[in-house]
C-alpha positions in Angstrom: -80.9 12.4 108.4 -80.9 10.7 105.0 -83.3 13.4 103.7 -80.9 16.1 104.9 -78.0 14.4 103.1 -80.0 14.1 99.9 -81.0 17.8 100.1 -77.3 18.7 100.6 -76.3 16.6 97.6 -79.0 18.2 95.4 -77.7 21.7 96.4 -74.1 20.6 95.7 -75.2 19.2 92.3 -77.1 22.4 91.5 -74.1 24.5 92.4 -71.8 22.4 90.3 -74.1 22.5 87.3 -74.5 26.3 87.7 -70.7 26.8 88.1 -69.7 24.5 85.2 -70.8 27.0 82.4 -68.9 29.8 84.2 -65.8 27.6 84.4 -66.1 26.7 80.7 -66.5 30.3 79.8 -63.4 31.3 81.8 -61.4 28.4 80.3 -62.5 29.5 76.8 -61.6 33.1 77.6 -58.2 31.9 78.8 -57.5 29.8 75.7 -58.7 32.7 73.5 -56.5 35.2 75.3 -53.5 32.9 75.0 -54.2 32.5 71.2 -54.5 36.2 70.7 -51.3 36.9 72.8 -49.4 34.2 70.8 -50.6 35.7 67.5 -49.4 39.1 68.6 -46.0 37.8 69.7 -45.3 35.3 66.9 -45.3 35.3 63.1 -46.2 31.6 63.0 -49.9 30.7 62.7 -49.3 27.3 64.2 -48.1 27.0 67.8 -46.5 23.5 67.1 -44.5 25.0 64.3 -43.2 27.7 66.8 -42.3 25.0 69.3 -40.5 23.0 66.7 -38.5 26.1 65.5 -37.5 27.0 69.0 -36.3 23.4 69.7 -34.4 23.3 66.5 -32.8 26.6 67.1 -31.9 25.6 70.7 -30.0 22.5 69.4 -28.2 24.5 66.8 -27.2 27.2 69.3 -26.1 24.6 71.8 -23.7 23.1 69.1 -22.5 26.6 68.2 -21.8 27.5 71.8 -19.8 24.3 72.4 -17.7 25.3 69.4 -17.4 28.9 70.7 -15.7 27.7 73.9 -12.6 26.9 72.0 -12.3 30.5 70.8 -13.8 32.5 73.6 -10.6 33.9 75.1 -9.9 35.7 71.8 -13.4 37.2 71.1 -12.6 40.7 72.4 -9.1 40.6 70.8 -10.6 39.7 67.5 -12.7 42.8 67.3 -10.0 45.2 68.6 -7.1 47.1 67.0 -5.5 43.9 65.7 -8.3 43.6 63.1 -7.2 46.8 61.4 -3.5 45.9 61.2 -2.1 45.2 57.7 -1.3 41.5 58.5 -5.0 40.9 59.2 -6.3 42.7 56.0 -7.8 39.5 54.7 -10.1 39.2 57.7 -11.2 42.8 57.4 -11.8 42.6 53.7 -13.9 39.4 54.3 -16.1 41.3 56.7 -16.4 44.3 54.4 -17.4 42.0 51.5 -20.2 40.5 53.6 -21.4 44.0 54.5 -21.3 45.1 50.9 -23.2 42.1 49.7 -26.2 42.8 52.0 -25.9 46.5 51.4 -26.3 46.0 47.6 -29.2 43.6 48.2 -31.0 46.2 50.3 -30.2 49.0 47.8 -31.8 46.9 45.0 -34.9 46.3 47.2 -35.2 50.0 48.0 -34.9 51.0 44.3 -37.4 48.3 43.5 -40.1 50.3 45.3 -38.7 53.5 43.7 -37.6 55.1 47.0 -34.4 57.2 47.6 -31.6 55.4 49.5 -29.4 57.3 52.1 -26.6 56.0 54.2 -26.1 57.7 57.6 -22.8 57.2 59.5 -22.7 57.9 63.3 -19.4 57.3 65.0 -19.2 54.7 67.7 -18.9 55.1 71.5 -15.4 56.4 71.7 -15.2 58.2 68.4 -11.6 59.4 69.1 -10.3 55.8 68.6 -8.7 56.1 65.2 -8.5 52.3 64.6 -12.3 52.3 64.2 -13.1 55.9 63.3 -10.6 55.8 60.4 -11.0 52.5 58.5 -14.7 52.0 59.2 -15.6 55.5 58.3 -13.6 55.4 55.1 -15.1 52.0 54.2 -18.7 53.3 54.5 -17.8 56.5 52.5 -16.2 54.4 49.7 -19.2 52.0 49.7 -21.6 54.9 49.2 -19.5 56.6 46.5 -19.0 53.3 44.7 -22.7 52.5 44.4 -24.0 56.1 44.0 -25.7 56.3 47.4 -26.1 59.6 49.4 -23.8 59.5 52.4 -24.4 61.6 55.5 -21.6 61.7 58.1 -22.1 63.5 61.4 -18.6 62.9 62.7 -17.2 66.4 62.2 -20.2 67.9 63.9 -19.9 65.5 66.8 -16.2 66.4 67.2 -17.2 70.0 68.0 -18.6 68.9 71.3 -17.2 67.0 74.3 -18.2 63.3 74.1 -20.4 63.5 77.2 -22.5 66.1 75.5 -23.5 64.1 72.3 -23.4 60.8 74.1 -24.9 59.5 77.4 -21.5 59.2 79.0 -20.3 58.3 81.5 -23.2 55.8 82.1 -23.6 54.7 78.5 -22.1 55.3 75.1 -25.3 55.8 73.1 -26.4 59.1 71.6 -27.9 61.7 74.0 -30.9 63.8 73.4 -28.7 66.7 72.2 -26.7 64.3 70.0 -29.9 63.1 68.4 -30.9 66.7 67.7 -27.5 67.2 66.0 -28.0 64.1 63.8 -31.6 65.2 62.9 -30.5 68.7 62.0 -27.8 67.5 59.6 -30.2 65.0 58.1 -32.9 67.5 57.6 -30.5 69.8 55.7 -29.6 67.0 53.4 -33.0 65.6 52.9 -34.8 68.8 52.1 -33.9 68.3 48.4 -36.2 65.3 48.3 -39.2 67.1 49.9 -41.1 67.1 46.6 -40.4 63.5 45.8 -43.0 60.8 46.2 -42.5 57.1 45.3 -45.4 56.0 43.0 -45.1 52.4 44.2 -48.0 50.9 46.2 -48.6 47.5 47.6 -52.1 46.0 47.1 -52.1 44.7 50.7 -50.1 45.3 53.9 -49.1 42.9 56.7 -50.0 43.4 60.3 -46.4 44.0 61.4 -44.0 46.3 59.6 -41.3 46.4 62.3 -39.7 43.9 64.7 -41.1 45.3 67.9 -44.3 44.0 69.5 -47.2 45.8 68.0 -50.7 46.2 69.6 -53.8 44.8 67.8 -55.9 47.9 68.6 -53.6 50.7 69.6 -50.0 51.7 70.5 -48.2 49.9 73.3 -46.3 51.6 76.1 -43.7 49.7 78.0 -41.0 50.5 80.5 -37.6 49.1 79.7 -34.9 48.6 82.3 -31.7 47.6 80.5 -29.9 49.6 83.1 -31.4 50.0 86.6 -30.2 53.6 86.7 -31.5 54.5 83.2 -35.1 53.2 82.8 -37.1 54.6 79.9 -40.4 54.2 78.1 -40.8 52.6 74.7 -44.0 53.3 72.7 -44.7 51.1 69.7 -47.5 51.5 67.2 -49.8 48.7 65.9 -47.3 47.8 63.2 -44.4 47.1 65.6 -42.5 50.4 64.9 -41.1 52.7 67.5 -43.8 55.4 66.8 -46.9 56.6 68.6 -48.8 57.0 65.4 -49.8 54.2 63.1 -48.9 53.8 59.4 -51.9 54.9 57.4 -52.7 54.6 53.7 -52.7 56.5 51.4 -49.9 58.6 52.6 -50.2 62.3 52.5 -46.7 63.5 53.4 -43.1 62.6 52.5 -42.6 59.3 54.2 -39.1 58.4 55.6 -38.2 55.0 57.0 -35.2 54.6 59.3 -33.3 51.3 59.5 -30.5 50.8 61.9 -29.3 49.5 65.3 -29.5 50.9 68.8 -28.1 54.3 67.7 -31.3 54.8 65.7 -33.6 52.9 68.1 -32.5 55.2 71.0 -32.0 53.2 74.2 -32.3 54.9 77.6 -34.4 57.7 75.9 -38.1 58.2 75.3 -39.4 58.2 71.7 -39.4 61.9 71.7 -35.6 62.1 72.2 -34.6 60.0 69.2 -33.3 61.5 66.0 -36.2 60.0 63.9 -38.6 62.0 66.1 -36.6 65.2 65.8 -36.2 64.7 62.0 -40.0 64.7 61.6 -40.1 68.0 63.5 -37.4 69.6 61.4 -39.2 68.5 58.2 -42.8 69.4 58.9 -44.2 68.0 55.6 -42.9 64.6 56.5 -43.6 61.5 58.6 -40.7 59.4 59.9 -41.1 55.8 61.0 -38.5 54.2 63.2 -37.9 50.5 62.3 -34.5 50.2 64.0 -33.7 47.4 66.5 -30.8 47.1 68.9 -27.7 45.1 67.8 -28.8 44.8 64.1 -26.4 45.0 61.3 -27.1 45.3 57.5 -28.0 41.6 57.1 -30.8 42.0 59.7 -31.9 45.3 58.3 -32.1 44.0 54.8 -34.2 41.0 56.0 -36.5 43.3 58.0 -37.0 45.6 55.1 -37.7 42.8 52.6 -40.1 40.9 55.0 -41.9 43.8 56.7 -40.6 47.4 56.6 -41.0 48.0 52.8 -44.7 47.8 53.3 -44.5 51.2 55.0 -44.2 52.4 51.3 -41.4 54.9 52.1 -40.2 57.7 49.8 -36.8 57.7 51.5 -35.1 54.8 53.2 -32.4 55.9 55.6 -29.9 53.2 56.6 -27.8 54.1 59.7 -24.4 52.4 59.9 -22.0 52.0 62.8 -18.3 51.0 63.2 -19.3 47.7 64.8 -21.5 46.7 61.9 -18.5 45.0 60.3 -17.5 43.0 63.4 -21.1 42.0 63.9 -20.5 39.6 61.0 -18.2 37.5 63.1 -19.9 34.2 63.6 -20.0 34.4 67.4 -21.7 37.8 67.2 -24.3 36.5 64.8 -25.1 33.6 67.1 -26.0 36.2 69.8 -27.7 39.0 67.8 -28.7 37.7 64.4 -32.4 38.4 63.5 -32.9 35.0 61.9 -31.8 33.3 65.2 -29.7 30.9 63.2 -26.6 29.2 64.4 -23.2 30.0 62.8 -19.8 28.4 62.8 -16.5 30.1 61.8 -15.7 29.9 58.1 -12.2 29.3 56.8 -11.1 32.9 56.9 -12.3 33.3 60.5 -10.5 30.1 61.6 -7.3 31.3 60.0 -7.7 34.7 61.8 -8.2 33.1 65.2 -5.2 30.8 64.7 -3.2 34.0 64.0 -4.5 35.5 67.3 -3.6 32.3 69.2 0.0 32.7 68.0 0.3 36.4 69.0 
């Protein structure tokens, strides 16, 4: 009986010793897999630094959200027609000044790599609303004229069609496949004058990521997005985190166009092949167009993205898409939700005065 127990113990010990290396190998593979996944998803090389930044941001946003509760009932009112009334001109000019500051910074960075800079205006969801279509459109036009930047406006062409043709209405207000074709056609007509241009600027090295989407270490990534249950779509990103199937290769052999913008350039609820950057590449055969847009971005986010990552695409043309809500995205409560830096903002003196005015109305 004792001999049988000893034999059983020996077999168990043999099994454990045989299984231990396998367990260690699997554990090592799991740790390695997590490290690789972390490096793909994060810019930080140290996980503890990432944890610290997330905790710090959480505390800042908690404080900002507590402050936001005091103003919450006036959020929608603040971004509506009242903003464009003469009595609130100081607030609007304050937002315009912030946009212009980042716009000039981006322009200088684009010119620093000797690329051409183009500003594209696409009207917002309900482009028949004069309170946004008028002042915002005129502001972007004035800004481009003031600083000598090419301005492409697709409004007049959009107005030739019913809204539900150029937009995804009634389900969603973003640009439809046909609307993106309209945008790309107008852009192609404007950009043909630059087809022979090549920026002579080259970077000695390039980062792994050039966009803010999740890139793949070996090949493109294909994911299904379900922002609306009734409008699922597939997003393909290349290794550099751009919404493209092909990777950015060096040296470039064609005219290289980089698009910066928000969801109107990113193209929600549509596959890659229905976005205007995709169509633009088809309309300009001797070109390659890389889509670095991200949903809910405004010019401060686009400038930071360009400076940190996207400029390494080495574009010949940088196309900045602007939208009516790019101005109101500078409200502190909007930045707390959408800002690329994931910082925490509080209302400045002008915003406080504006909200006090809304409280009295």
